[in-house]
Every structure is written in C-alpha cells, then in structure tokens.
C-alpha positions in Angstrom: 65.5 -53.7 60.5 68.5 -55.1 58.6 71.1 -53.3 56.6 70.4 -52.5 53.0 72.6 -53.9 50.2 75.1 -51.6 48.5 72.9 -51.8 45.4 69.8 -50.7 47.3 71.8 -48.0 49.1 72.9 -46.6 45.7 69.3 -46.7 44.4 68.1 -44.9 47.5 70.8 -42.2 47.0 69.8 -41.8 43.4 66.1 -41.5 44.4 67.0 -38.8 47.0 69.1 -36.8 44.5 66.3 -37.0 41.9 63.7 -36.0 44.4 65.8 -33.2 45.7 66.5 -32.0 42.2 62.8 -31.7 41.5 61.8 -30.3 44.9 64.6 -27.7 44.8 63.5 -26.5 41.4 59.9 -26.3 42.5 60.2 -25.0 46.1 63.7 -23.8 46.5 66.6 -25.3 48.5 64.9 -24.4 51.8 62.9 -27.7 51.7 63.5 -29.5 54.9 65.4 -32.8 55.0 62.4 -34.4 56.6 60.1 -33.3 53.8 62.6 -34.3 51.2 63.1 -37.8 52.6 59.3 -38.2 53.0 58.8 -37.2 49.3 61.5 -39.8 48.4 59.7 -42.4 50.4 62.6 -42.9 52.8 63.2 -42.2 56.5 64.7 -39.0 57.8 67.3 -41.0 59.6 68.7 -42.5 56.4 69.7 -39.1 55.0 73.0 -38.8 56.9 74.0 -42.3 55.9 73.9 -41.1 52.3 75.0 -37.4 52.6 77.5 -35.5 54.7 75.1 -32.5 54.9 72.1 -30.9 53.2 74.6 -28.6 51.3 76.3 -31.7 49.9 72.9 -32.8 48.6 72.2 -29.3 47.1 75.5 -29.6 45.3 74.7 -33.1 43.9 71.0 -32.2 43.0 72.1 -29.1 41.1 74.6 -31.1 39.1 71.8 -33.7 38.4 69.4 -31.0 37.2 71.9 -29.5 34.8 72.8 -33.0 33.6 69.1 -33.6 32.8 68.9 -30.3 30.9 72.0 -31.2 28.9 70.5 -34.7 28.0 67.3 -33.1 26.9 69.1 -30.6 24.7 71.3 -33.3 23.2 68.2 -35.5 22.5 66.6 -32.6 20.6 69.7 -32.0 18.6 69.9 -35.7 17.7 66.2 -35.7 16.7 67.0 -32.9 14.2 70.3 -34.3 12.9 71.8 -31.7 10.6 69.0 -29.2 11.2 70.3 -26.9 13.9 67.6 -24.3 13.3 64.8 -26.9 13.7 66.4 -28.1 17.0 66.7 -24.6 18.3 63.1 -23.8 17.4 61.9 -27.0 19.2 63.9 -26.0 22.3 62.5 -22.5 22.3 58.9 -23.6 21.8 59.3 -26.2 24.6 61.1 -23.9 27.0 58.6 -21.0 26.4 55.5 -23.2 26.7 52.6 -23.2 29.2 53.6 -26.8 30.1 57.1 -25.7 31.1 55.8 -22.7 32.9 53.5 -25.0 35.0 56.2 -27.7 35.7 58.9 -26.0 37.7 59.9 -29.3 39.3 60.8 -30.9 36.0 61.9 -27.6 34.4 65.0 -25.6 33.8 67.4 -25.5 36.7 68.7 -22.1 35.6 65.3 -20.7 36.3 64.3 -22.9 39.2 67.5 -22.4 41.2 68.4 -18.8 40.3 67.0 -17.2 43.5 68.7 -19.7 45.8 72.0 -19.4 44.0 71.8 -15.6 44.2 71.4 -15.9 48.0 74.4 -18.3 48.4 77.2 -16.9 50.4 80.8 -17.9 49.9 82.2 -20.4 47.4 80.1 -23.6 47.1 80.1 -26.5 44.7 76.5 -25.9 43.8 77.2 -22.3 42.7 80.1 -23.5 40.5 78.0 -26.2 38.9 75.2 -23.7 38.4 77.5 -21.2 36.7 79.0 -23.9 34.5 75.5 -25.2 33.6 74.2 -21.7 32.7 77.3 -21.1 30.5 76.9 -24.5 28.7 73.2 -23.8 28.2 73.9 -20.3 26.8 76.6 -21.7 24.5 74.2 -24.2 23.1 71.7 -21.5 22.3 74.1 -19.3 20.2 73.3 -18.9 16.5 75.0 -17.0 13.7 72.6 -14.1 14.4 72.3 -14.1 18.2 74.7 -14.8 21.1 73.6 -17.5 23.5 73.6 -15.3 26.6 71.1 -12.9 25.1 68.9 -15.8 24.0 69.1 -17.4 27.5 68.4 -14.2 29.3 65.3 -13.7 27.1 64.1 -17.2 27.6 64.8 -17.4 31.3 63.4 -13.9 32.0 60.3 -14.7 30.1 59.8 -18.0 31.9 60.3 -16.5 35.4 57.9 -13.6 34.6 55.3 -16.0 33.1 55.5 -18.1 36.3 55.1 -15.0 38.4 52.1 -13.8 36.5 50.4 -17.2 36.0 46.7 -17.0 36.1 46.6 -13.7 34.2 46.5 -13.1 30.5 49.9 -11.5 30.8 51.6 -14.8 31.5 50.9 -16.4 28.1 51.5 -13.1 26.4 55.0 -13.0 27.9 55.7 -16.5 26.6 54.4 -15.9 23.1 56.2 -12.5 22.7 59.5 -14.0 23.8 59.0 -17.0 21.4 58.3 -14.6 18.6 61.3 -12.5 19.3 63.6 -15.5 19.4 62.3 -17.1 16.3 61.8 -14.0 14.1 64.7 -14.8 11.8 63.7 -18.5 11.3 
C-alpha cells in the first residue's frame, strides 16, 4: 500500500482526534487504541504515525472537545445578539435536556471527562486544558445574580446524576429541578 498524501494524513489525524473526543466523553480515556482506530475507520498501525502516544491524543482530544463547547456557546450567543438572558436560558435548557443526558459522546467535556481527569497523576496537558476549559465555561455562565462556578456546578452535577439515574423517574426530575433553579430569576 502506498503512502498517503499530507492532505490525507491531516484529514486522518483530524478524524482520529474527533473520534477520540467523542469516545473519551462517552466511554472514558481507557478506550484502547485499537478500538479507537477501528471506530475512526483506520488501521491500528497508523496511530503511531500520527501521535507520539495515547496520552498525546488524550491531550489533543480534550482540547478539541472544549473547542467544540466554546463554538456551541458562541453560536448561541450570536443567535441571541444583545439578549444575554435568552442565550443563557437556551444554553441551560439544552444542557439540562434529556437529549444531552443521552448523548455523552457529543456532550459536555467537563462532565464526560471529569472522572478521568480526577484520576490523572502528575501534570499533564490534558489536565491543564480541562481546567482552562472548565474555567472558561464557568465564566461564560456568570450573570449579575449568580456566579458562573455555582451555575456550572449545578448544571454539571445535575447532568452527571441524571445520567447515573437514567431509566428512573428521578433522572428527569433532576434535570427539571436544576433547570428551574437556574432560571428562576428569568
């Protein structure tokens, strides 16, 4: 088999990062390289041509996931130009929805990667990127009445608990109670 072009190699790398970002949020960073490459539709052997290590991919996939989150938030703000409260309400409603609960792979990296980041030992790029992503997300949630960290903790805690209790009536109750608490002053 011949060598791939630089353009194709770049596209393959982007596909692996995107796939890893989704799988890590859904299943954790313990996903094997072989399973990850299979999900990306590429061979296991091609991994080390693209990445120095799995840890390097975790770093890049974490940054990718938080980049997606920032783009989604920015798009919501732009849709509600000049109406910050409406943008915040849309974000809260989307974040604390059954659809988000059921889509960990495409969901919030703060929730999806929290357990893995908590288990990390030593300084790692992924941990730094995660902390910066959480800080930026919290800052974007701040209002005149509530600080962003409190709002993020409420949202993230509710999402994690709703995912853990999925299939029981408690799951949707957690989502709706947190939504109501965060939008009570709207």
